[in-house]
PDB file as gemmi writes it, atoms N, CA and C in Angstrom:
CRYST1    1.000    1.000    1.000  90.00  90.00  90.00 P 1                      
ATOM      1  N   UNK A   1       3.625   9.508 -16.355  1.00  0.00           N  
ATOM      2  CA  UNK A   1       3.406  10.354 -15.189  1.00  0.00           C  
ATOM      3  C   UNK A   1       4.712  10.523 -14.427  1.00  0.00           C  
ATOM      4  N   UNK A   2       4.865  11.678 -13.848  1.00  0.00           N  
ATOM      5  CA  UNK A   2       6.027  11.955 -13.003  1.00  0.00           C  
ATOM      6  C   UNK A   2       5.757  11.463 -11.591  1.00  0.00           C  
ATOM      7  N   UNK A   3       6.830  11.301 -10.823  1.00  0.00           N  
ATOM      8  CA  UNK A   3       6.720  10.768  -9.468  1.00  0.00           C  
ATOM      9  C   UNK A   3       5.753  11.585  -8.618  1.00  0.00           C  
ATOM     10  N   UNK A   4       5.803  12.907  -8.695  1.00  0.00           N  
ATOM     11  CA  UNK A   4       4.922  13.737  -7.881  1.00  0.00           C  
ATOM     12  C   UNK A   4       3.454  13.494  -8.216  1.00  0.00           C  
ATOM     13  N   UNK A   5       3.145  13.385  -9.490  1.00  0.00           N  
ATOM     14  CA  UNK A   5       1.759  13.143  -9.901  1.00  0.00           C  
ATOM     15  C   UNK A   5       1.286  11.759  -9.437  1.00  0.00           C  
ATOM     16  N   UNK A   6       2.143  10.765  -9.563  1.00  0.00           N  
ATOM     17  CA  UNK A   6       1.806   9.411  -9.095  1.00  0.00           C  
ATOM     18  C   UNK A   6       1.563   9.430  -7.591  1.00  0.00           C  
ATOM     19  N   UNK A   7       2.456  10.077  -6.848  1.00  0.00           N  
ATOM     20  CA  UNK A   7       2.327  10.143  -5.383  1.00  0.00           C  
ATOM     21  C   UNK A   7       1.034  10.843  -4.979  1.00  0.00           C  
ATOM     22  N   UNK A   8       0.742  11.962  -5.607  1.00  0.00           N  
ATOM     23  CA  UNK A   8      -0.475  12.700  -5.258  1.00  0.00           C  
ATOM     24  C   UNK A   8      -1.737  11.912  -5.592  1.00  0.00           C  
ATOM     25  N   UNK A   9      -1.732  11.191  -6.717  1.00  0.00           N  
ATOM     26  CA  UNK A   9      -2.882  10.359  -7.060  1.00  0.00           C  
ATOM     27  C   UNK A   9      -3.046   9.219  -6.066  1.00  0.00           C  
ATOM     28  N   UNK A  10      -1.952   8.583  -5.658  1.00  0.00           N  
ATOM     29  CA  UNK A  10      -2.042   7.507  -4.678  1.00  0.00           C  
ATOM     30  C   UNK A  10      -2.672   8.010  -3.392  1.00  0.00           C  
ATOM     31  N   UNK A  11      -2.219   9.157  -2.904  1.00  0.00           N  
ATOM     32  CA  UNK A  11      -2.780   9.723  -1.669  1.00  0.00           C  
ATOM     33  C   UNK A  11      -4.263  10.040  -1.851  1.00  0.00           C  
ATOM     34  N   UNK A  12      -4.598  10.705  -2.945  1.00  0.00           N  
ATOM     35  CA  UNK A  12      -5.992  11.096  -3.200  1.00  0.00           C  
ATOM     36  C   UNK A  12      -6.893   9.865  -3.246  1.00  0.00           C  
ATOM     37  N   UNK A  13      -6.494   8.840  -3.987  1.00  0.00           N  
ATOM     38  CA  UNK A  13      -7.341   7.660  -4.147  1.00  0.00           C  
ATOM     39  C   UNK A  13      -7.400   6.821  -2.873  1.00  0.00           C  
ATOM     40  N   UNK A  14      -6.287   6.715  -2.145  1.00  0.00           N  
ATOM     41  CA  UNK A  14      -6.331   5.983  -0.867  1.00  0.00           C  
ATOM     42  C   UNK A  14      -7.280   6.673   0.103  1.00  0.00           C  
ATOM     43  N   UNK A  15      -7.215   7.989   0.185  1.00  0.00           N  
ATOM     44  CA  UNK A  15      -8.076   8.724   1.112  1.00  0.00           C  
ATOM     45  C   UNK A  15      -9.543   8.722   0.688  1.00  0.00           C  
ATOM     46  N   UNK A  16      -9.802   8.477  -0.586  1.00  0.00           N  
ATOM     47  CA  UNK A  16     -11.185   8.410  -1.081  1.00  0.00           C  
ATOM     48  C   UNK A  16     -11.729   6.979  -1.064  1.00  0.00           C  
ATOM     49  N   UNK A  17     -10.912   6.020  -0.596  1.00  0.00           N  
ATOM     50  CA  UNK A  17     -11.350   4.625  -0.596  1.00  0.00           C  
ATOM     51  C   UNK A  17     -11.355   4.008  -1.980  1.00  0.00           C  
ATOM     52  N   UNK A  18     -10.567   4.560  -2.882  1.00  0.00           N  
ATOM     53  CA  UNK A  18     -10.515   4.088  -4.275  1.00  0.00           C  
ATOM     54  C   UNK A  18      -9.146   3.486  -4.601  1.00  0.00           C  
ATOM     55  N   UNK A  19      -8.640   2.631  -3.698  1.00  0.00           N  
ATOM     56  CA  UNK A  19      -7.317   2.037  -3.878  1.00  0.00           C  
ATOM     57  C   UNK A  19      -7.199   1.280  -5.198  1.00  0.00           C  
ATOM     58  N   UNK A  20      -8.315   0.721  -5.661  1.00  0.00           N  
ATOM     59  CA  UNK A  20      -8.289  -0.037  -6.912  1.00  0.00           C  
ATOM     60  C   UNK A  20      -7.746   0.793  -8.069  1.00  0.00           C  
ATOM     61  N   UNK A  21      -7.977   2.100  -8.055  1.00  0.00           N  
ATOM     62  CA  UNK A  21      -7.455   2.964  -9.116  1.00  0.00           C  
ATOM     63  C   UNK A  21      -5.928   2.983  -9.106  1.00  0.00           C  
ATOM     64  N   UNK A  22      -5.335   2.885  -7.916  1.00  0.00           N  
ATOM     65  CA  UNK A  22      -3.869   2.849  -7.818  1.00  0.00           C  
ATOM     66  C   UNK A  22      -3.335   1.645  -8.585  1.00  0.00           C  
ATOM     67  N   UNK A  23      -3.934   0.478  -8.330  1.00  0.00           N  
ATOM     68  CA  UNK A  23      -3.476  -0.745  -8.990  1.00  0.00           C  
ATOM     69  C   UNK A  23      -3.733  -0.692 -10.493  1.00  0.00           C  
ATOM     70  N   UNK A  24      -4.839  -0.125 -10.885  1.00  0.00           N  
ATOM     71  CA  UNK A  24      -5.207  -0.067 -12.302  1.00  0.00           C  
ATOM     72  C   UNK A  24      -4.366   0.942 -13.081  1.00  0.00           C  
ATOM     73  N   UNK A  25      -4.032   2.083 -12.458  1.00  0.00           N  
ATOM     74  CA  UNK A  25      -3.429   3.176 -13.213  1.00  0.00           C  
ATOM     75  C   UNK A  25      -1.992   3.523 -12.840  1.00  0.00           C  
ATOM     76  N   UNK A  26      -1.572   3.194 -11.616  1.00  0.00           N  
ATOM     77  CA  UNK A  26      -0.258   3.652 -11.149  1.00  0.00           C  
ATOM     78  C   UNK A  26       0.802   2.552 -11.093  1.00  0.00           C  
ATOM     79  N   UNK A  27       0.378   1.311 -10.973  1.00  0.00           N  
ATOM     80  CA  UNK A  27       1.311   0.208 -10.743  1.00  0.00           C  
ATOM     81  C   UNK A  27       1.775  -0.445 -12.035  1.00  0.00           C  
ATOM     82  N   UNK A  28       3.059  -0.820 -12.067  1.00  0.00           N  
ATOM     83  CA  UNK A  28       3.611  -1.621 -13.151  1.00  0.00           C  
ATOM     84  C   UNK A  28       3.047  -3.038 -13.056  1.00  0.00           C  
ATOM     85  N   UNK A  29       2.837  -3.707 -14.175  1.00  0.00           N  
ATOM     86  CA  UNK A  29       2.414  -5.111 -14.112  1.00  0.00           C  
ATOM     87  C   UNK A  29       3.433  -5.989 -13.382  1.00  0.00           C  
ATOM     88  N   UNK A  30       4.680  -5.535 -13.324  1.00  0.00           N  
ATOM     89  CA  UNK A  30       5.759  -6.291 -12.680  1.00  0.00           C  
ATOM     90  C   UNK A  30       6.072  -5.771 -11.282  1.00  0.00           C  
ATOM     91  N   UNK A  31       5.106  -5.174 -10.614  1.00  0.00           N  
ATOM     92  CA  UNK A  31       5.278  -4.602  -9.283  1.00  0.00           C  
ATOM     93  C   UNK A  31       5.857  -5.639  -8.315  1.00  0.00           C  
ATOM     94  N   UNK A  32       6.701  -5.160  -7.407  1.00  0.00           N  
ATOM     95  CA  UNK A  32       7.193  -5.977  -6.298  1.00  0.00           C  
ATOM     96  C   UNK A  32       6.725  -5.288  -5.027  1.00  0.00           C  
ATOM     97  N   UNK A  33       6.063  -6.058  -4.146  1.00  0.00           N  
ATOM     98  CA  UNK A  33       5.540  -5.528  -2.892  1.00  0.00           C  
ATOM     99  C   UNK A  33       6.204  -6.281  -1.745  1.00  0.00           C  
ATOM    100  N   UNK A  34       6.776  -5.534  -0.789  1.00  0.00           N  
ATOM    101  CA  UNK A  34       7.528  -6.140   0.307  1.00  0.00           C  
ATOM    102  C   UNK A  34       6.919  -5.714   1.644  1.00  0.00           C  
ATOM    103  N   UNK A  35       6.569  -6.710   2.450  1.00  0.00           N  
ATOM    104  CA  UNK A  35       6.081  -6.489   3.811  1.00  0.00           C  
ATOM    105  C   UNK A  35       7.238  -6.744   4.782  1.00  0.00           C  
ATOM    106  N   UNK A  36       6.990  -6.503   6.057  1.00  0.00           N  
ATOM    107  CA  UNK A  36       8.004  -6.729   7.086  1.00  0.00           C  
ATOM    108  C   UNK A  36       8.390  -8.206   7.138  1.00  0.00           C  
ATOM    109  N   UNK A  37       9.641  -8.466   7.501  1.00  0.00           N  
ATOM    110  CA  UNK A  37      10.134  -9.836   7.623  1.00  0.00           C  
ATOM    111  C   UNK A  37       9.258 -10.622   8.588  1.00  0.00           C  
ATOM    112  N   UNK A  38       8.903 -11.833   8.195  1.00  0.00           N  
ATOM    113  CA  UNK A  38       8.055 -12.681   9.018  1.00  0.00           C  
ATOM    114  C   UNK A  38       6.578 -12.457   8.807  1.00  0.00           C  
ATOM    115  N   UNK A  39       6.214 -11.492   7.980  1.00  0.00           N  
ATOM    116  CA  UNK A  39       4.798 -11.202   7.716  1.00  0.00           C  
ATOM    117  C   UNK A  39       4.212 -12.223   6.755  1.00  0.00           C  
ATOM    118  N   UNK A  40       2.912 -12.387   6.840  1.00  0.00           N  
ATOM    119  CA  UNK A  40       2.189 -13.188   5.848  1.00  0.00           C  
ATOM    120  C   UNK A  40       2.375 -12.490   4.504  1.00  0.00           C  
ATOM    121  N   UNK A  41       2.593 -13.265   3.440  1.00  0.00           N  
ATOM    122  CA  UNK A  41       2.770 -12.677   2.095  1.00  0.00           C  
ATOM    123  C   UNK A  41       3.905 -11.657   2.075  1.00  0.00           C  
ATOM    124  N   UNK A  42       5.083 -12.013   2.608  1.00  0.00           N  
ATOM    125  CA  UNK A  42       6.172 -11.047   2.752  1.00  0.00           C  
ATOM    126  C   UNK A  42       6.581 -10.399   1.433  1.00  0.00           C  
ATOM    127  N   UNK A  43       6.688 -11.188   0.363  1.00  0.00           N  
ATOM    128  CA  UNK A  43       7.048 -10.626  -0.937  1.00  0.00           C  
ATOM    129  C   UNK A  43       6.026 -11.094  -1.969  1.00  0.00           C  
ATOM    130  N   UNK A  44       5.462 -10.125  -2.677  1.00  0.00           N  
ATOM    131  CA  UNK A  44       4.526 -10.423  -3.760  1.00  0.00           C  
ATOM    132  C   UNK A  44       5.096  -9.804  -5.038  1.00  0.00           C  
ATOM    133  N   UNK A  45       5.099 -10.584  -6.103  1.00  0.00           N  
ATOM    134  CA  UNK A  45       5.628 -10.120  -7.388  1.00  0.00           C  
ATOM    135  C   UNK A  45       4.544 -10.226  -8.446  1.00  0.00           C  
ATOM    136  N   UNK A  46       4.260  -9.110  -9.089  1.00  0.00           N  
ATOM    137  CA  UNK A  46       3.270  -9.091 -10.158  1.00  0.00           C  
ATOM    138  C   UNK A  46       1.864  -8.853  -9.633  1.00  0.00           C  
ATOM    139  N   UNK A  47       0.985  -8.470 -10.522  1.00  0.00           N  
ATOM    140  CA  UNK A  47      -0.371  -8.094 -10.138  1.00  0.00           C  
ATOM    141  C   UNK A  47      -1.191  -9.269  -9.614  1.00  0.00           C  
ATOM    142  N   UNK A  48      -0.931 -10.500 -10.102  1.00  0.00           N  
ATOM    143  CA  UNK A  48      -1.682 -11.652  -9.589  1.00  0.00           C  
ATOM    144  C   UNK A  48      -1.382 -11.884  -8.111  1.00  0.00           C  
ATOM    145  N   UNK A  49      -0.098 -11.808  -7.740  1.00  0.00           N  
ATOM    146  CA  UNK A  49       0.266 -11.998  -6.337  1.00  0.00           C  
ATOM    147  C   UNK A  49      -0.208 -10.836  -5.472  1.00  0.00           C  
ATOM    148  N   UNK A  50      -0.210  -9.629  -6.027  1.00  0.00           N  
ATOM    149  CA  UNK A  50      -0.736  -8.465  -5.298  1.00  0.00           C  
ATOM    150  C   UNK A  50      -2.230  -8.675  -5.023  1.00  0.00           C  
ATOM    151  N   UNK A  51      -2.955  -9.192  -6.004  1.00  0.00           N  
ATOM    152  CA  UNK A  51      -4.388  -9.446  -5.829  1.00  0.00           C  
ATOM    153  C   UNK A  51      -4.616 -10.491  -4.732  1.00  0.00           C  
ATOM    154  N   UNK A  52      -3.802 -11.550  -4.699  1.00  0.00           N  
ATOM    155  CA  UNK A  52      -3.919 -12.571  -3.656  1.00  0.00           C  
ATOM    156  C   UNK A  52      -3.625 -11.985  -2.284  1.00  0.00           C  
ATOM    157  N   UNK A  53      -2.645 -11.093  -2.214  1.00  0.00           N  
ATOM    158  CA  UNK A  53      -2.320 -10.419  -0.952  1.00  0.00           C  
ATOM    159  C   UNK A  53      -3.513  -9.583  -0.488  1.00  0.00           C  
ATOM    160  N   UNK A  54      -4.167  -8.893  -1.410  1.00  0.00           N  
ATOM    161  CA  UNK A  54      -5.346  -8.098  -1.077  1.00  0.00           C  
ATOM    162  C   UNK A  54      -6.501  -8.957  -0.593  1.00  0.00           C  
ATOM    163  N   UNK A  55      -6.682 -10.117  -1.218  1.00  0.00           N  
ATOM    164  CA  UNK A  55      -7.732 -11.046  -0.780  1.00  0.00           C  
ATOM    165  C   UNK A  55      -7.466 -11.504   0.652  1.00  0.00           C  
ATOM    166  N   UNK A  56      -6.219 -11.864   0.924  1.00  0.00           N  
ATOM    167  CA  UNK A  56      -5.844 -12.283   2.283  1.00  0.00           C  
ATOM    168  C   UNK A  56      -6.160 -11.171   3.284  1.00  0.00           C  
ATOM    169  N   UNK A  57      -5.810  -9.927   2.934  1.00  0.00           N  
ATOM    170  CA  UNK A  57      -6.048  -8.787   3.824  1.00  0.00           C  
ATOM    171  C   UNK A  57      -7.545  -8.645   4.123  1.00  0.00           C  
ATOM    172  N   UNK A  58      -8.368  -8.660   3.083  1.00  0.00           N  
ATOM    173  CA  UNK A  58      -9.819  -8.492   3.266  1.00  0.00           C  
ATOM    174  C   UNK A  58     -10.433  -9.641   4.065  1.00  0.00           C  
ATOM    175  N   UNK A  59      -9.895 -10.847   3.918  1.00  0.00           N  
ATOM    176  CA  UNK A  59     -10.388 -11.992   4.688  1.00  0.00           C  
ATOM    177  C   UNK A  59     -10.041 -11.877   6.175  1.00  0.00           C  
ATOM    178  N   UNK A  60      -8.932 -11.216   6.488  1.00  0.00           N  
ATOM    179  CA  UNK A  60      -8.426 -11.194   7.867  1.00  0.00           C  
ATOM    180  C   UNK A  60      -8.635  -9.893   8.619  1.00  0.00           C  
ATOM    181  N   UNK A  61      -8.945  -8.809   7.913  1.00  0.00           N  
ATOM    182  CA  UNK A  61      -9.077  -7.514   8.569  1.00  0.00           C  
ATOM    183  C   UNK A  61     -10.299  -6.752   8.078  1.00  0.00           C  
ATOM    184  N   UNK A  62     -10.984  -6.123   9.026  1.00  0.00           N  
ATOM    185  CA  UNK A  62     -12.038  -5.170   8.709  1.00  0.00           C  
ATOM    186  C   UNK A  62     -11.448  -3.783   8.921  1.00  0.00           C  
ATOM    187  N   UNK A  63     -11.547  -2.932   7.916  1.00  0.00           N  
ATOM    188  CA  UNK A  63     -11.015  -1.571   8.012  1.00  0.00           C  
ATOM    189  C   UNK A  63     -12.172  -0.634   8.336  1.00  0.00           C  
ATOM    190  N   UNK A  64     -12.088   0.021   9.499  1.00  0.00           N  
ATOM    191  CA  UNK A  64     -13.129   0.962   9.914  1.00  0.00           C  
ATOM    192  C   UNK A  64     -12.873   2.350   9.329  1.00  0.00           C  
ATOM    193  N   UNK A  65     -11.600   2.735   9.251  1.00  0.00           N  
ATOM    194  CA  UNK A  65     -11.227   4.000   8.618  1.00  0.00           C  
ATOM    195  C   UNK A  65      -9.750   3.935   8.255  1.00  0.00           C  
ATOM    196  N   UNK A  66      -9.370   4.771   7.300  1.00  0.00           N  
ATOM    197  CA  UNK A  66      -7.971   4.817   6.854  1.00  0.00           C  
ATOM    198  C   UNK A  66      -7.643   6.226   6.403  1.00  0.00           C  
ATOM    199  N   UNK A  67      -6.408   6.616   6.618  1.00  0.00           N  
ATOM    200  CA  UNK A  67      -5.933   7.949   6.215  1.00  0.00           C  
ATOM    201  C   UNK A  67      -4.503   7.807   5.719  1.00  0.00           C  
ATOM    202  N   UNK A  68      -4.214   8.445   4.609  1.00  0.00           N  
ATOM    203  CA  UNK A  68      -2.865   8.453   4.043  1.00  0.00           C  
ATOM    204  C   UNK A  68      -2.350   9.886   4.047  1.00  0.00           C  
ATOM    205  N   UNK A  69      -1.113  10.059   4.525  1.00  0.00           N  
ATOM    206  CA  UNK A  69      -0.514  11.392   4.638  1.00  0.00           C  
ATOM    207  C   UNK A  69      -0.101  11.928   3.266  1.00  0.00           C  
ATOM    208  N   UNK A  70       0.224  13.200   3.249  1.00  0.00           N  
ATOM    209  CA  UNK A  70       0.793  13.787   2.038  1.00  0.00           C  
ATOM    210  C   UNK A  70       2.162  13.155   1.789  1.00  0.00           C  
ATOM    211  N   UNK A  71       2.571  13.041   0.529  1.00  0.00           N  
ATOM    212  CA  UNK A  71       3.821  12.345   0.226  1.00  0.00           C  
ATOM    213  C   UNK A  71       5.064  13.203   0.467  1.00  0.00           C  
ATOM    214  N   UNK A  72       6.153  12.513   0.749  1.00  0.00           N  
ATOM    215  CA  UNK A  72       7.493  13.099   0.725  1.00  0.00           C  
ATOM    216  C   UNK A  72       8.164  12.509  -0.509  1.00  0.00           C  
ATOM    217  N   UNK A  73       8.661  13.373  -1.380  1.00  0.00           N  
ATOM    218  CA  UNK A  73       9.167  12.943  -2.684  1.00  0.00           C  
ATOM    219  C   UNK A  73      10.648  13.269  -2.803  1.00  0.00           C  
ATOM    220  N   UNK A  74      11.413  12.303  -3.323  1.00  0.00           N  
ATOM    221  CA  UNK A  74      12.841  12.492  -3.592  1.00  0.00           C  
ATOM    222  C   UNK A  74      13.176  11.720  -4.869  1.00  0.00           C  
ATOM    223  N   UNK A  75      13.474  12.449  -5.929  1.00  0.00           N  
ATOM    224  CA  UNK A  75      13.776  11.843  -7.227  1.00  0.00           C  
ATOM    225  C   UNK A  75      12.647  10.897  -7.635  1.00  0.00           C  
ATOM    226  N   UNK A  76      12.968   9.614  -7.831  1.00  0.00           N  
ATOM    227  CA  UNK A  76      11.939   8.671  -8.271  1.00  0.00           C  
ATOM    228  C   UNK A  76      11.401   7.824  -7.105  1.00  0.00           C  
ATOM    229  N   UNK A  77      11.480   8.369  -5.901  1.00  0.00           N  
ATOM    230  CA  UNK A  77      10.977   7.705  -4.706  1.00  0.00           C  
ATOM    231  C   UNK A  77       9.989   8.615  -3.997  1.00  0.00           C  
ATOM    232  N   UNK A  78       9.025   8.014  -3.300  1.00  0.00           N  
ATOM    233  CA  UNK A  78       8.186   8.788  -2.395  1.00  0.00           C  
ATOM    234  C   UNK A  78       7.749   7.900  -1.248  1.00  0.00           C  
ATOM    235  N   UNK A  79       7.366   8.546  -0.161  1.00  0.00           N  
ATOM    236  CA  UNK A  79       6.877   7.807   1.000  1.00  0.00           C  
ATOM    237  C   UNK A  79       5.631   8.496   1.539  1.00  0.00           C  
ATOM    238  N   UNK A  80       4.795   7.690   2.185  1.00  0.00           N  
ATOM    239  CA  UNK A  80       3.589   8.190   2.849  1.00  0.00           C  
ATOM    240  C   UNK A  80       3.398   7.386   4.133  1.00  0.00           C  
ATOM    241  N   UNK A  81       2.617   7.946   5.038  1.00  0.00           N  
ATOM    242  CA  UNK A  81       2.225   7.229   6.249  1.00  0.00           C  
ATOM    243  C   UNK A  81       0.773   6.836   6.088  1.00  0.00           C  
ATOM    244  N   UNK A  82       0.518   5.545   6.240  1.00  0.00           N  
ATOM    245  CA  UNK A  82      -0.848   5.026   6.220  1.00  0.00           C  
ATOM    246  C   UNK A  82      -1.256   4.747   7.662  1.00  0.00           C  
ATOM    247  N   UNK A  83      -2.427   5.217   8.057  1.00  0.00           N  
ATOM    248  CA  UNK A  83      -2.960   4.917   9.382  1.00  0.00           C  
ATOM    249  C   UNK A  83      -4.339   4.307   9.200  1.00  0.00           C  
ATOM    250  N   UNK A  84      -4.556   3.143   9.852  1.00  0.00           N  
ATOM    251  CA  UNK A  84      -5.815   2.426   9.689  1.00  0.00           C  
ATOM    252  C   UNK A  84      -6.368   2.000  11.045  1.00  0.00           C  
ATOM    253  N   UNK A  85      -7.652   2.184  11.211  1.00  0.00           N  
ATOM    254  CA  UNK A  85      -8.390   1.646  12.352  1.00  0.00           C  
ATOM    255  C   UNK A  85      -8.940   0.316  11.858  1.00  0.00           C  
ATOM    256  N   UNK A  86      -8.421  -0.787  12.408  1.00  0.00           N  
ATOM    257  CA  UNK A  86      -8.743  -2.117  11.880  1.00  0.00           C  
ATOM    258  C   UNK A  86      -9.175  -3.071  12.987  1.00  0.00           C  
ATOM    259  N   UNK A  87      -9.917  -4.085  12.588  1.00  0.00           N  
ATOM    260  CA  UNK A  87     -10.208  -5.213  13.466  1.00  0.00           C  
ATOM    261  C   UNK A  87      -9.675  -6.470  12.801  1.00  0.00           C  
ATOM    262  N   UNK A  88      -8.858  -7.216  13.550  1.00  0.00           N  
ATOM    263  CA  UNK A  88      -8.367  -8.513  13.099  1.00  0.00           C  
ATOM    264  C   UNK A  88      -9.520  -9.503  13.260  1.00  0.00           C  
ATOM    265  N   UNK A  89     -10.082  -9.950  12.152  1.00  0.00           N  
ATOM    266  CA  UNK A  89     -11.299 -10.769  12.177  1.00  0.00           C  
ATOM    267  C   UNK A  89     -11.155 -12.050  12.992  1.00  0.00           C  
ATOM    268  N   UNK A  90     -10.065 -12.817  12.840  1.00  0.00           N  
ATOM    269  CA  UNK A  90      -9.981 -14.067  13.607  1.00  0.00           C  
ATOM    270  C   UNK A  90      -9.981 -13.873  15.128  1.00  0.00           C  
ATOM    271  N   UNK A  91      -9.359 -12.788  15.614  1.00  0.00           N  
ATOM    272  CA  UNK A  91      -9.275 -12.592  17.071  1.00  0.00           C  
ATOM    273  C   UNK A  91     -10.301 -11.601  17.597  1.00  0.00           C  
ATOM    274  N   UNK A  92     -10.853 -10.760  16.708  1.00  0.00           N  
ATOM    275  CA  UNK A  92     -11.760  -9.708  17.143  1.00  0.00           C  
ATOM    276  C   UNK A  92     -11.054  -8.512  17.747  1.00  0.00           C  
ATOM    277  N   UNK A  93      -9.716  -8.502  17.722  1.00  0.00           N  
ATOM    278  CA  UNK A  93      -8.944  -7.406  18.315  1.00  0.00           C  
ATOM    279  C   UNK A  93      -8.935  -6.192  17.389  1.00  0.00           C  
ATOM    280  N   UNK A  94      -9.341  -5.054  17.950  1.00  0.00           N  
ATOM    281  CA  UNK A  94      -9.357  -3.798  17.194  1.00  0.00           C  
ATOM    282  C   UNK A  94      -8.136  -2.974  17.583  1.00  0.00           C  
ATOM    283  N   UNK A  95      -7.519  -2.321  16.593  1.00  0.00           N  
ATOM    284  CA  UNK A  95      -6.326  -1.528  16.867  1.00  0.00           C  
ATOM    285  C   UNK A  95      -6.152  -0.456  15.793  1.00  0.00           C  
ATOM    286  N   UNK A  96      -5.260   0.472  16.083  1.00  0.00           N  
ATOM    287  CA  UNK A  96      -4.831   1.483  15.120  1.00  0.00           C  
ATOM    288  C   UNK A  96      -3.474   1.030  14.592  1.00  0.00           C  
ATOM    289  N   UNK A  97      -3.387   0.853  13.299  1.00  0.00           N  
ATOM    290  CA  UNK A  97      -2.138   0.430  12.667  1.00  0.00           C  
ATOM    291  C   UNK A  97      -1.558   1.590  11.889  1.00  0.00           C  
ATOM    292  N   UNK A  98      -0.272   1.808  12.068  1.00  0.00           N  
ATOM    293  CA  UNK A  98       0.430   2.820  11.283  1.00  0.00           C  
ATOM    294  C   UNK A  98       1.564   2.133  10.538  1.00  0.00           C  
ATOM    295  N   UNK A  99       1.743   2.517   9.286  1.00  0.00           N  
ATOM    296  CA  UNK A  99       2.849   1.976   8.508  1.00  0.00           C  
ATOM    297  C   UNK A  99       3.388   3.053   7.590  1.00  0.00           C  
ATOM    298  N   UNK A 100       4.667   2.923   7.298  1.00  0.00           N  
ATOM    299  CA  UNK A 100       5.324   3.799   6.349  1.00  0.00           C  
ATOM    300  C   UNK A 100       5.421   3.033   5.043  1.00  0.00           C  
ATOM    301  N   UNK A 101       4.899   3.607   3.981  1.00  0.00           N  
ATOM    302  CA  UNK A 101       4.998   3.009   2.653  1.00  0.00           C  
ATOM    303  C   UNK A 101       6.020   3.782   1.840  1.00  0.00           C  
ATOM    304  N   UNK A 102       6.985   3.059   1.277  1.00  0.00           N  
ATOM    305  CA  UNK A 102       8.018   3.657   0.430  1.00  0.00           C  
ATOM    306  C   UNK A 102       7.843   3.077  -0.965  1.00  0.00           C  
ATOM    307  N   UNK A 103       7.776   3.954  -1.951  1.00  0.00           N  
ATOM    308  CA  UNK A 103       7.450   3.569  -3.319  1.00  0.00           C  
ATOM    309  C   UNK A 103       8.549   4.016  -4.276  1.00  0.00           C  
ATOM    310  N   UNK A 104       8.871   3.139  -5.232  1.00  0.00           N  
ATOM    311  CA  UNK A 104       9.845   3.461  -6.280  1.00  0.00           C  
ATOM    312  C   UNK A 104       9.108   3.565  -7.610  1.00  0.00           C  
ATOM    313  N   UNK A 105       9.425   4.609  -8.372  1.00  0.00           N  
ATOM    314  CA  UNK A 105       8.776   4.858  -9.661  1.00  0.00           C  
ATOM    315  C   UNK A 105       9.816   4.771 -10.780  1.00  0.00           C  
ATOM    316  N   UNK A 106       9.460   4.033 -11.825  1.00  0.00           N  
ATOM    317  CA  UNK A 106      10.289   3.965 -13.036  1.00  0.00           C  
ATOM    318  C   UNK A 106       9.361   3.976 -14.237  1.00  0.00           C  
ATOM    319  N   UNK A 107       9.744   4.714 -15.251  1.00  0.00           N  
ATOM    320  CA  UNK A 107       8.975   4.767 -16.504  1.00  0.00           C  
ATOM    321  C   UNK A 107       7.502   5.082 -16.264  1.00  0.00           C  
ATOM    322  N   UNK A 108       7.225   5.967 -15.300  1.00  0.00           N  
ATOM    323  CA  UNK A 108       5.864   6.436 -15.064  1.00  0.00           C  
ATOM    324  C   UNK A 108       4.957   5.477 -14.320  1.00  0.00           C  
ATOM    325  N   UNK A 109       5.528   4.452 -13.672  1.00  0.00           N  
ATOM    326  CA  UNK A 109       4.731   3.477 -12.913  1.00  0.00           C  
ATOM    327  C   UNK A 109       5.438   3.134 -11.605  1.00  0.00           C  
ATOM    328  N   UNK A 110       4.669   2.730 -10.606  1.00  0.00           N  
ATOM    329  CA  UNK A 110       5.244   2.241  -9.358  1.00  0.00           C  
ATOM    330  C   UNK A 110       5.737   0.823  -9.618  1.00  0.00           C  
ATOM    331  N   UNK A 111       7.049   0.601  -9.397  1.00  0.00           N  
ATOM    332  CA  UNK A 111       7.642  -0.713  -9.651  1.00  0.00           C  
ATOM    333  C   UNK A 111       7.939  -1.473  -8.361  1.00  0.00           C  
ATOM    334  N   UNK A 112       7.975  -0.738  -7.227  1.00  0.00           N  
ATOM    335  CA  UNK A 112       8.227  -1.390  -5.943  1.00  0.00           C  
ATOM    336  C   UNK A 112       7.550  -0.592  -4.839  1.00  0.00           C  
ATOM    337  N   UNK A 113       6.987  -1.339  -3.890  1.00  0.00           N  
ATOM    338  CA  UNK A 113       6.465  -0.741  -2.675  1.00  0.00           C  
ATOM    339  C   UNK A 113       6.983  -1.561  -1.514  1.00  0.00           C  
ATOM    340  N   UNK A 114       7.333  -0.875  -0.432  1.00  0.00           N  
ATOM    341  CA  UNK A 114       7.777  -1.585   0.761  1.00  0.00           C  
ATOM    342  C   UNK A 114       7.172  -0.926   1.968  1.00  0.00           C  
ATOM    343  N   UNK A 115       6.683  -1.747   2.898  1.00  0.00           N  
ATOM    344  CA  UNK A 115       5.972  -1.246   4.068  1.00  0.00           C  
ATOM    345  C   UNK A 115       6.751  -1.553   5.338  1.00  0.00           C  
ATOM    346  N   UNK A 116       6.771  -0.551   6.232  1.00  0.00           N  
ATOM    347  CA  UNK A 116       7.467  -0.652   7.514  1.00  0.00           C  
ATOM    348  C   UNK A 116       6.469  -0.391   8.629  1.00  0.00           C  
ATOM    349  N   UNK A 117       6.389  -1.314   9.583  1.00  0.00           N  
ATOM    350  CA  UNK A 117       5.442  -1.205  10.694  1.00  0.00           C  
ATOM    351  C   UNK A 117       5.867  -2.162  11.787  1.00  0.00           C  
ATOM    352  N   UNK A 118       5.315  -1.960  12.982  1.00  0.00           N  
ATOM    353  CA  UNK A 118       5.567  -2.882  14.083  1.00  0.00           C  
ATOM    354  C   UNK A 118       4.774  -4.149  13.860  1.00  0.00           C  
ATOM    355  N   UNK A 119       5.412  -5.278  14.096  1.00  0.00           N  
ATOM    356  CA  UNK A 119       4.722  -6.562  13.916  1.00  0.00           C  
ATOM    357  C   UNK A 119       4.286  -7.113  15.262  1.00  0.00           C  
TER     358      UNK A 119                                                      
END                                                                             
């Protein structure tokens, strides 16, 4: 798959609540995922660590709604804005979270994702 097709599928599946398809079809088995410095699970390498990061997220946050913007594409990179209405389960605090996701594509798969947001 080309970068544009990967980016469009990621947006489509995120907006449909089918994120699992992204991991199954778009991600390299050797994916590297980077969160903001000081974040829980700051760097995850490989699908097993990505799965653990997802488990942590589901244990700590309830997602009421989510929206992913159309991608901006440049060569083998693309970025999107993710916006989520979430509740932090331990504190009960509800908020709107926005983050910029930047993705690198090689050999038809996402090999790196990095997220930027206020901590």
